[in-house]
C-alpha positions as CSV (number, residue, x, y, z in Angstrom):
1,M,93.8,105.7,91.6
2,S,95.8,104.5,94.9
3,V,94.2,102.9,98.1
4,I,96.3,105.3,99.4
5,E,94.2,107.9,97.9
6,K,90.9,106.2,98.3
7,L,91.5,106.0,102.1
8,Y,92.3,109.6,102.5
9,G,89.4,110.9,100.1
10,V,87.0,108.4,102.9
11,G,86.9,111.4,105.8
12,R,86.9,115.3,105.4
13,D,90.3,116.5,104.9
14,R,92.7,115.2,102.5
15,P,96.1,114.6,104.6
16,S,99.2,114.5,102.5
17,R,101.0,110.6,103.3
18,S,104.0,112.7,105.6
19,H,101.5,115.1,107.8
20,A,100.6,112.7,110.4
21,S,102.7,109.8,112.1
22,L,101.6,107.5,114.0
23,F,104.8,106.8,116.3
24,S,108.0,109.6,117.4
25,G,111.6,109.1,117.7
26,D,113.3,106.6,115.6
27,H,110.4,104.1,115.0
28,K,108.7,107.8,113.3
29,R,106.3,106.5,110.3
30,A,103.9,108.2,107.8
31,V,100.3,107.3,108.5
32,G,100.5,106.1,104.7
33,E,103.4,104.1,105.1
34,C,101.9,102.3,107.9
35,V,98.8,102.1,105.8
36,E,100.3,100.5,102.9
37,R,102.1,98.1,105.4
38,T,98.8,97.0,106.7
39,V,97.5,96.6,103.2
40,A,100.8,94.3,102.3
41,N,100.6,92.4,105.7
42,M,97.0,91.5,105.1
43,L,97.7,90.8,101.5
44,A,100.6,88.2,102.5
45,H,98.9,86.5,105.6
46,A,95.2,86.8,106.3
47,T,94.1,86.2,102.7
48,A,95.9,82.4,103.6
49,Y,92.5,81.7,105.6
50,D,88.4,81.7,104.6
51,H,87.4,83.0,108.6
52,G,88.7,86.7,110.4
53,I,89.2,87.3,113.8
54,I,89.8,91.0,115.3
55,A,90.0,91.5,118.8
56,Y,88.1,94.2,119.7
57,S,87.8,95.7,123.1
58,G,86.2,98.9,122.5
59,G,89.5,101.3,123.1
60,K,91.1,103.7,120.6
61,D,93.6,101.6,119.4
62,S,91.3,98.7,118.4
63,T,88.7,100.8,117.2
64,A,91.8,102.2,114.8
65,V,92.3,98.8,113.4
66,V,88.9,97.5,113.2
67,S,88.3,101.1,111.3
68,V,91.2,100.7,108.8
69,I,90.5,96.9,108.1
70,V,87.0,97.9,107.2
71,T,87.6,101.0,105.1
72,L,90.2,98.4,103.1
73,I,87.7,96.1,102.9
74,R,84.9,98.4,101.5
75,L,87.8,99.7,99.2
76,G,88.3,96.7,97.6
77,A,92.0,97.0,99.1
78,I,91.9,93.9,100.2
79,P,89.2,91.3,100.3
80,A,86.5,90.8,102.9
81,P,86.8,87.3,104.4
82,K,84.0,84.5,104.4
83,T,83.1,85.0,107.9
C-alpha cells in the first residue's frame, strides 16, 4: 500500500487523487500530487537534520501543514526528527 493510499485511509472518506485540488487556474494540482511532493521534499531536505521546527500560527494553513506532517510521520512515510 502506497503512502497516499495509507493517507487517504486515515479519514472517513477515501477521495481519489484527482478529486480535490489545492489550487485553481494554471497551477492546479491534485491533493495526492501535493502530498507526494511534500514527502519527496521532506525526504530530500528535512532528513538532513536531527531536529525539526514547524512554524504554527493556529490558522488553517499551518494547521493543515502540521496535520499532514504528523500523519506522514505516523504512517512511516517520513522519519520523525529526534526532537
